[in-house]
C-alpha positions as CSV (number, residue, x, y, z in Angstrom):
1,M,-84.5,-21.0,110.0
2,G,-81.1,-21.8,111.3
3,R,-80.0,-23.1,108.0
4,V,-81.0,-19.8,106.3
5,K,-78.9,-17.8,108.9
6,A,-75.9,-20.2,108.5
7,G,-76.2,-19.8,104.6
8,K,-76.3,-16.1,104.9
9,S,-73.3,-16.0,107.2
10,V,-71.3,-18.2,104.9
11,K,-72.1,-16.0,101.9
12,I,-71.1,-12.9,103.9
13,F,-67.9,-14.5,105.0
14,G,-67.1,-15.5,101.4
15,L,-67.8,-11.9,100.2
16,I,-65.5,-10.5,103.0
17,V,-62.7,-12.9,102.0
18,I,-63.1,-12.0,98.3
19,I,-63.0,-8.3,99.0
20,A,-60.1,-8.7,101.4
21,T,-58.1,-10.6,98.8
22,F,-58.9,-8.0,96.1
23,I,-57.7,-5.3,98.4
24,V,-54.4,-7.0,99.3
25,L,-53.7,-7.9,95.6
26,S,-54.5,-4.4,94.4
27,G,-52.2,-2.9,97.0
28,N,-49.2,-4.9,95.6
29,W,-49.6,-3.7,92.0
30,G,-47.9,-0.5,92.9
31,A,-44.9,-2.4,94.4
32,I,-44.1,-4.0,91.0
33,V,-43.6,-0.6,89.3
34,I,-41.4,0.6,92.2
35,A,-39.1,-2.4,91.7
36,L,-38.1,-1.3,88.2
37,P,-34.8,0.5,87.8
38,P,-34.8,4.2,86.9
39,P,-35.0,5.1,83.3
40,E,-31.7,6.9,83.2
41,D,-29.8,3.8,84.5
42,T,-27.6,2.3,81.9
43,P,-28.4,-1.5,81.4
44,E,-25.8,-4.0,82.4
45,E,-25.6,-5.5,78.9
46,I,-24.3,-2.1,77.5
47,L,-21.9,-1.7,80.4
48,R,-20.3,-5.0,79.6
49,T,-19.5,-4.0,76.0
50,K,-17.7,-0.7,77.1
51,I,-13.9,-0.7,76.7
52,I,-12.2,0.3,80.0
53,I,-9.5,2.7,79.4
54,E,-8.8,3.8,82.9
55,A,-8.3,1.9,86.0
56,R,-7.3,2.2,89.7
57,S,-4.3,0.7,91.3
58,P,-5.2,-2.2,93.7
59,I,-2.3,-1.1,95.9
60,D,-2.9,2.5,96.6
61,G,-5.9,3.5,94.5
62,R,-4.3,6.0,92.3
63,S,-5.5,6.4,88.6
64,L,-3.7,4.4,86.0
65,T,-3.8,4.1,82.2
66,A,-4.6,0.8,80.6
67,S,-1.0,0.0,79.8
68,E,0.2,1.0,83.4
69,Y,-2.6,-1.3,84.8
70,I,-1.5,-4.2,82.6
71,Q,2.1,-3.8,83.8
72,L,1.0,-3.7,87.4
73,Q,-1.0,-6.8,87.1
74,A,1.9,-8.6,85.5
75,Q,4.1,-7.5,88.4
76,L,1.6,-8.7,90.9
77,Q,1.2,-12.1,89.3
78,E,4.9,-12.9,89.5
79,V,5.6,-15.3,92.4
80,P,8.4,-14.1,94.5
81,P,11.0,-16.8,95.4
82,P,10.4,-18.7,98.7
83,K,12.2,-17.1,101.6
84,L,11.8,-20.0,104.1
85,D,14.8,-22.2,105.0
86,P,14.5,-25.6,103.3
87,K,14.7,-27.3,106.6
88,I,11.8,-25.4,108.0
89,R,9.7,-26.1,104.8
90,D,10.4,-29.8,105.3
91,Q,9.3,-29.7,108.9
92,I,6.1,-27.9,107.9
93,F,5.5,-30.6,105.2
94,L,6.1,-33.3,107.8
95,L,3.7,-31.7,110.3
96,R,1.0,-31.4,107.7
97,L,1.5,-35.1,106.7
98,R,1.3,-36.1,110.3
99,K,-1.9,-34.2,110.8
100,T,-3.4,-35.8,107.7
101,L,-2.4,-39.3,108.8
102,L,-3.9,-38.7,112.3
103,Q,-7.2,-37.8,110.7
104,F,-7.3,-41.2,108.9
105,F,-5.6,-43.2,111.6
106,P,-6.5,-41.7,115.0
107,F,-5.3,-44.8,116.8
108,L,-1.6,-44.1,115.8
109,N,0.2,-42.1,118.4
110,F,3.4,-40.8,116.9
């Protein structure tokens, strides 16, 4: 008699687990549809092929034409001449060299 009750309780427990699994999985089906982008959104592949004819200045944010933007980028990429005194630059180099050497040879005390 005890085996019959145990068998029934195992079947009921299995049925409850199956129903709960089905409910959880069916509840997630709607979330998959929500994750899609809106239909009016332009795909990234199409946006990549567009030619950009207007831009914003990285300095002050004003609108620029394509030629003005290219000129500004060229001006920003030019490296200004160093303004430090050569003695100071040499001292900085030596300090960096000393720091590097102390990392490899910590027992040196100079």
